[in-house]
C-alpha positions as CSV (number, residue, x, y, z in Angstrom):
1,T,138.5,144.1,33.9
2,A,137.1,142.5,37.2
3,S,133.6,140.9,37.7
4,P,132.3,139.6,41.0
5,F,130.6,136.7,40.8
6,D,129.7,135.9,44.6
7,I,128.4,138.1,47.6
8,A,128.2,137.1,51.3
9,V,127.2,139.6,54.0
10,D,127.4,138.7,57.7
11,W,125.2,140.7,59.3
12,G,126.6,141.0,62.6
13,D,123.7,139.7,64.6
14,G,124.4,136.1,63.9
15,S,122.6,135.9,60.7
16,S,123.7,136.1,57.3
17,S,122.8,136.3,53.3
18,S,124.5,135.6,49.7
19,A,123.7,137.3,46.5
20,L,124.8,138.0,43.2
21,P,126.3,141.4,41.9
22,T,122.6,141.6,40.3
23,A,121.0,141.4,43.7
24,T,121.1,143.7,46.2
25,P,121.4,141.8,49.9
26,S,119.2,143.5,52.5
27,H,118.8,142.8,56.0
28,V,116.0,143.6,58.8
29,Y,117.4,144.0,62.4
30,E,115.4,143.3,65.4
31,L,117.3,144.8,68.2
32,K,118.7,148.2,67.6
33,T,122.2,149.1,69.1
34,C,122.7,151.2,72.9
35,P,125.3,151.9,74.5
36,P,125.5,150.0,78.2
37,D,124.2,152.9,80.3
38,Y,121.0,153.2,78.1
39,R,120.9,149.2,77.7
40,F,121.2,149.0,81.5
41,E,119.4,152.1,82.8
42,H,116.5,153.4,80.7
43,P,113.2,151.8,80.4
44,R,113.4,150.5,76.9
45,G,116.8,149.4,77.4
46,H,115.2,145.8,76.8
47,L,114.5,146.8,73.6
48,C,118.5,146.6,72.7
49,H,121.1,144.1,71.5
50,P,121.9,142.9,74.8
51,S,125.8,143.4,74.5
52,L,126.6,145.0,71.3
53,E,127.0,149.0,70.5
54,E,127.1,148.5,66.6
55,Y,126.7,145.7,64.7
56,P,130.1,144.5,62.7
57,I,129.3,144.0,59.1
58,E,131.6,142.0,57.0
59,V,131.0,141.4,53.2
60,R,132.7,138.6,51.3
61,Y,132.6,139.0,47.8
62,R,134.8,136.6,45.3
63,W,135.6,137.9,42.0
64,S,137.6,137.2,38.9
65,G,139.3,139.3,36.7
66,I,141.7,140.1,33.3
67,A,144.4,142.2,33.2
68,T,145.3,144.3,30.1
69,A,148.3,145.6,28.6
70,P,150.1,146.6,25.5
71,W,151.5,143.6,25.3
72,G,148.9,141.3,26.2
73,S,146.8,140.1,28.7
74,L,146.8,138.3,32.1
75,D,144.1,136.1,33.4
76,L,144.0,136.9,37.4
77,G,142.2,133.9,38.6
78,I,139.5,133.7,40.7
79,R,140.3,136.1,44.0
80,S,138.4,136.8,47.6
81,S,138.1,139.7,49.2
82,T,136.5,140.8,52.8
83,S,135.9,144.3,54.0
84,T,134.0,145.3,57.6
85,I,131.8,147.9,58.6
86,I,130.8,148.9,61.8
87,R,127.1,150.3,62.1
88,D,124.7,151.2,64.9
89,V,120.9,150.4,64.7
90,D,119.2,153.5,66.4
91,E,115.3,152.6,66.1
92,I,113.4,150.0,65.1
93,I,110.3,149.8,63.7
94,G,107.4,147.6,64.0
95,V,106.3,146.0,60.5
96,I,102.9,144.3,60.3
97,T,103.1,141.6,57.5
98,R,100.3,139.2,56.3
């Protein structure tokens, strides 16, 4: 049995957040990602991130666990794992907040 107890996310744009497994981390990007030709030649290229075609999102989590077998159990202690996914942001939608 494994139980995560801490999740940290680096969103790839300089911001990060932390959450416990019961919360869902979320993030609002302010700049979309674009290929270089679009970024430099298109009239709306200024709305793109200045250097990224995709955001590297890194998720780090810590968990603890116990392995069980017919002859007993073994405490696995606290473990850390990291995973990175690459995502592009194709559209930015303006939202008015008050």
